[in-house]
Backbone bond lengths (Angstrom), bond angles and torsions (degrees), N, CA, C in turn:
res aa  C-N    CA-C-N  psi(-1)  N-CA   C-N-CA  omega(-1)  CA-C   N-CA-C  phi
1 Q - - - 1.465 - - 1.529 109.08 -
2 V 1.327 116.12 130.69 1.452 121.03 -179.11 1.518 109.43 -89.22
3 E 1.340 116.01 132.55 1.459 121.33 176.41 1.524 109.20 -132.47
4 L 1.330 115.44 143.19 1.462 122.60 176.37 1.520 108.19 -118.71
5 R 1.314 116.94 132.91 1.461 120.42 -179.44 1.515 109.31 -131.50
6 E 1.338 115.92 115.23 1.461 121.09 179.48 1.524 111.22 -88.95
7 S 1.316 115.38 153.13 1.462 122.17 173.02 1.522 108.31 -156.21
8 G 1.322 115.96 171.50 1.458 120.42 175.71 1.509 115.08 103.64
9 G 1.322 116.63 -5.68 1.453 118.72 177.87 1.519 111.38 -69.69
10 G 1.319 115.91 169.27 1.451 120.47 179.39 1.513 110.71 169.25
11 S 1.329 114.75 -166.66 1.463 121.43 -179.68 1.522 109.33 -112.58
12 V 1.337 115.86 128.88 1.462 121.61 178.46 1.515 109.02 -136.64
13 Q 1.311 114.95 165.66 1.458 119.95 176.47 1.522 110.07 -90.16
14 N 1.323 114.60 161.95 1.461 122.38 176.25 1.530 109.67 -49.49
15 G 1.341 115.59 128.26 1.451 120.80 -178.90 1.511 114.55 93.07
16 G 1.309 118.12 -6.95 1.454 122.48 -178.83 1.518 113.44 -78.15
17 S 1.334 115.20 -179.22 1.464 121.42 -177.67 1.527 110.37 -131.68
18 L 1.311 114.81 152.22 1.460 123.16 172.22 1.518 108.22 -145.43
19 R 1.331 116.23 153.33 1.462 120.31 171.65 1.523 108.23 -123.06
20 L 1.315 114.81 119.37 1.463 120.79 177.21 1.522 109.56 -91.42
21 S 1.327 114.95 145.28 1.456 121.72 177.30 1.518 109.78 -122.73
22 C 1.308 116.01 148.20 1.467 122.39 175.35 1.519 106.95 -135.14
23 V 1.321 115.89 104.04 1.459 120.93 179.74 1.520 109.08 -87.27
24 V 1.316 116.18 130.14 1.459 122.02 -179.04 1.522 109.41 -105.11
25 S 1.315 116.56 132.58 1.456 121.30 172.26 1.517 109.03 -121.16
26 G 1.320 116.50 146.85 1.447 120.97 178.48 1.508 114.76 93.79
27 H 1.315 118.16 -5.86 1.467 122.09 178.49 1.521 107.91 -166.19
28 T 1.324 116.47 160.79 1.460 120.07 178.92 1.523 110.71 -89.08
29 V 1.333 116.93 139.26 1.464 119.77 178.90 1.523 110.90 -65.98
30 S 1.313 117.23 -27.29 1.462 119.68 -178.28 1.522 111.43 -63.79
31 G 1.316 116.79 -23.75 1.452 120.35 -179.00 1.512 114.88 -91.88
32 Y 1.335 117.46 3.10 1.460 121.77 -176.15 1.515 111.79 -120.33
33 S 1.324 116.75 143.84 1.454 120.50 155.43 1.518 106.59 -77.34
34 M 1.337 116.30 142.57 1.465 119.15 -175.93 1.519 110.23 -141.07
35 G 1.322 115.09 160.60 1.454 119.18 -178.67 1.507 112.93 -149.68
36 W 1.320 114.17 162.97 1.464 123.07 172.44 1.524 108.57 -115.54
37 F 1.313 114.86 138.62 1.450 121.74 -178.70 1.518 108.37 -134.39
38 R 1.330 116.81 163.86 1.455 119.88 176.81 1.524 109.59 -144.03
39 Q 1.332 112.82 155.92 1.458 118.18 -177.07 1.521 109.53 -149.60
40 V 1.335 115.30 137.87 1.459 121.49 171.85 1.517 107.25 -112.94
41 P 1.319 117.36 154.11 1.479 119.56 -178.20 1.528 111.73 -55.70
42 G 1.325 115.25 133.74 1.450 120.51 177.22 1.518 114.73 86.22
43 K 1.332 116.70 -1.94 1.463 120.01 -179.68 1.521 110.05 -123.63
44 A 1.334 115.18 158.52 1.456 120.30 178.27 1.529 110.21 -72.34
45 R 1.306 115.28 153.27 1.459 120.29 175.52 1.525 108.48 -67.86
46 E 1.330 116.28 136.64 1.460 120.06 -177.53 1.525 111.02 -122.81
47 G 1.326 114.59 149.24 1.447 120.13 178.35 1.509 111.92 -74.38
48 V 1.320 116.16 138.77 1.458 122.62 178.76 1.523 110.56 -110.21
49 A 1.326 116.18 -51.77 1.462 121.40 -178.07 1.512 109.12 -158.38
50 G 1.331 116.02 149.96 1.452 120.82 177.89 1.518 110.64 -143.76
51 I 1.332 115.20 156.30 1.460 121.08 179.48 1.519 108.09 -144.22
52 N 1.341 116.47 133.05 1.460 117.65 -179.40 1.529 110.48 -97.14
53 T 1.309 117.04 -176.01 1.464 120.92 -174.91 1.518 112.76 -68.95
54 A 1.335 117.35 -18.78 1.467 120.72 177.20 1.516 112.50 -90.78
55 G 1.332 116.62 -0.64 1.461 119.87 -179.96 1.514 114.35 90.62
56 L 1.332 117.49 2.80 1.464 120.86 177.35 1.512 108.49 -71.00
57 T 1.327 116.40 135.84 1.464 120.71 -177.17 1.524 110.88 -118.98
58 N 1.321 114.48 159.59 1.457 121.99 173.69 1.517 108.08 -145.59
59 Y 1.317 116.52 144.89 1.458 121.80 -176.28 1.522 110.27 -133.25
60 A 1.317 115.22 148.70 1.454 119.94 169.14 1.520 108.55 -65.54
61 E 1.333 115.96 146.75 1.460 120.22 -177.91 1.529 111.41 -57.45
62 S 1.323 116.74 -34.87 1.458 121.24 -174.99 1.523 113.72 -68.55
63 V 1.346 117.52 -16.37 1.468 119.57 -177.41 1.526 113.02 -117.56
64 K 1.327 117.69 -3.25 1.466 120.25 -179.25 1.529 110.65 -58.23
65 G 1.325 115.14 134.40 1.455 120.41 -179.35 1.522 113.75 85.82
66 R 1.329 117.87 -10.88 1.467 121.62 -179.74 1.524 112.21 -115.98
67 F 1.321 117.91 -35.45 1.465 122.96 -176.72 1.519 109.33 -109.56
68 T 1.338 115.81 147.46 1.451 121.98 176.74 1.516 109.37 -135.65
69 I 1.329 115.83 126.42 1.463 121.39 176.85 1.516 108.97 -99.07
70 S 1.334 116.24 142.02 1.455 120.06 179.66 1.523 109.69 -155.65
71 K 1.319 114.97 161.98 1.459 121.48 175.95 1.521 109.15 -119.29
72 D 1.321 116.41 145.61 1.466 122.32 168.13 1.518 106.09 -116.67
73 N 1.320 116.07 100.96 1.462 119.38 -175.00 1.528 111.71 -64.87
74 A 1.325 117.22 -35.61 1.463 120.00 -179.67 1.523 111.75 -64.35
75 A 1.340 115.59 -37.23 1.463 120.49 179.76 1.527 112.32 -90.82
76 N 1.345 115.58 -3.74 1.467 120.96 -177.64 1.523 111.76 53.19
77 T 1.320 115.19 46.09 1.456 121.57 -172.53 1.520 110.79 -134.44
78 L 1.324 114.35 141.64 1.460 123.19 171.89 1.518 108.04 -101.67
79 F 1.341 116.58 139.01 1.457 121.09 -179.97 1.518 110.97 -120.79
80 L 1.330 114.70 156.44 1.458 121.72 168.46 1.526 106.71 -136.01
81 Q 1.325 116.12 106.90 1.455 121.24 175.26 1.513 107.87 -86.19
82 M 1.322 116.32 122.15 1.462 121.34 -176.50 1.523 108.48 -118.53
83 N 1.316 115.71 114.91 1.466 122.33 179.30 1.520 110.29 -113.90
84 N 1.330 115.93 161.59 1.460 121.19 179.07 1.527 111.40 48.60
85 L 1.315 115.34 49.97 1.462 120.21 -177.65 1.523 111.39 -65.59
86 K 1.326 114.69 146.50 1.461 122.38 -178.77 1.527 109.17 -122.30
87 P 1.322 117.92 157.49 1.470 119.82 178.63 1.534 113.00 -54.51
88 E 1.327 117.13 -32.98 1.477 119.50 179.69 1.519 113.15 -71.30
89 D 1.329 118.01 -6.97 1.464 121.15 174.00 1.529 111.94 -83.29
90 T 1.321 116.96 -6.29 1.463 121.20 179.38 1.520 110.21 -60.89
91 A 1.331 116.61 124.18 1.460 121.91 -177.21 1.525 108.81 -178.33
92 T 1.323 115.07 172.19 1.460 120.63 166.02 1.519 107.54 -90.14
93 Y 1.316 116.02 128.48 1.457 121.62 -176.73 1.528 110.01 -104.43
94 Y 1.319 116.01 134.97 1.455 123.53 -177.67 1.531 109.98 -124.94
95 C 1.312 115.80 146.44 1.456 119.00 169.52 1.529 108.76 -105.64
96 A 1.315 115.24 158.54 1.456 121.82 179.82 1.521 108.56 -144.48
97 A 1.331 115.73 155.43 1.468 120.36 -176.52 1.517 110.82 -143.82
98 D 1.340 114.36 152.67 1.457 122.57 171.64 1.521 112.81 73.92
99 L 1.334 115.55 85.06 1.450 119.93 174.92 1.532 109.87 -58.88
100 L 1.324 115.61 138.92 1.452 120.02 176.84 1.523 108.91 -58.97
101 P 1.336 117.62 139.59 1.472 120.68 -168.95 1.520 115.52 -82.45
102 D 1.332 118.72 7.71 1.450 119.37 -172.40 1.525 113.49 -80.02
103 K 1.361 116.90 -11.88 1.467 119.68 -179.44 1.529 109.09 -140.06
104 P 1.331 118.26 162.48 1.471 120.06 178.89 1.535 110.98 -62.63
105 P 1.333 117.41 149.51 1.480 121.63 -178.71 1.524 112.34 -79.01
106 T 1.319 117.43 67.44 1.456 121.87 -176.45 1.532 110.86 -75.13
107 P 1.349 117.28 158.74 1.475 119.60 176.67 1.523 112.40 -56.50
108 F 1.313 117.63 -35.44 1.458 120.68 -179.33 1.523 110.92 -61.26
109 R 1.328 116.41 -43.42 1.470 120.16 -177.37 1.522 111.84 -65.54
110 L 1.321 118.01 -25.54 1.467 120.82 -178.38 1.523 112.43 -60.18
111 L 1.332 118.05 -22.67 1.461 122.07 -176.47 1.524 113.00 -104.60
112 I 1.324 118.06 13.01 1.469 122.27 -179.53 1.528 108.58 -108.10
113 P 1.316 119.71 110.82 1.473 120.52 -174.06 1.521 113.77 -61.57
114 S 1.321 117.81 -34.00 1.460 120.04 -178.00 1.516 112.84 -72.26
115 E 1.319 118.18 -8.02 1.458 122.18 179.23 1.523 112.25 -83.60
116 Y 1.337 117.28 -4.81 1.461 120.76 -176.75 1.517 111.42 -105.24
117 Y 1.315 114.31 151.06 1.464 119.86 -177.63 1.527 111.89 -88.81
118 Y 1.347 117.84 -39.62 1.468 121.74 -175.28 1.532 110.08 -113.98
119 H 1.335 115.41 141.92 1.457 121.64 -179.46 1.517 110.11 -137.06
120 G 1.359 115.62 144.33 1.452 120.42 175.93 1.522 111.60 -85.80
121 Q 1.347 114.95 -177.02 1.458 121.48 -175.67 1.520 113.46 -92.86
122 G 1.310 117.50 -13.34 1.458 120.61 173.81 1.514 114.62 99.53
123 T 1.344 114.73 156.46 1.457 122.60 174.92 1.531 107.30 -140.96
124 Q 1.323 116.04 138.10 1.462 120.55 -172.58 1.520 110.86 -85.86
125 V 1.319 115.52 135.30 1.463 122.86 173.59 1.527 107.84 -121.77
126 T 1.322 115.96 125.84 1.459 121.08 178.93 1.523 109.07 -126.14
127 V 1.329 115.66 124.90 1.465 121.28 -179.74 1.527 107.90 -116.97
128 S 1.307 116.16 121.12 1.463 120.51 -178.56 1.523 110.59 -100.33
129 S 1.314 114.72 149.42 1.472 119.93 -176.97 1.518 111.62 -88.24
């Protein structure tokens, strides 16, 4: 059984940094395309960053240049390094793994939450002004 567990969320001030982690059990991260998503109450979940099995990445325009997605295959963990955080980054952040196999793993699909098979429970990030 595949499980994803996020950690690393917290409260920071405007301009601060956080690193989110997503530990995967039941499968190797190297074999999955994976992504980070975020959601605020009353809004749809949105894609933040994604990475496929070849290491190709894609980012939402709002986080380009500030966030970096990466995998540590030895630790079987997905990371999201978030720098220069802004109040509008406040949300619950989720990781997801394993793009559904019905279509090619394009960069566009990496940022679509419904394209993934497995999802974590989320970690809260709060950025104060």
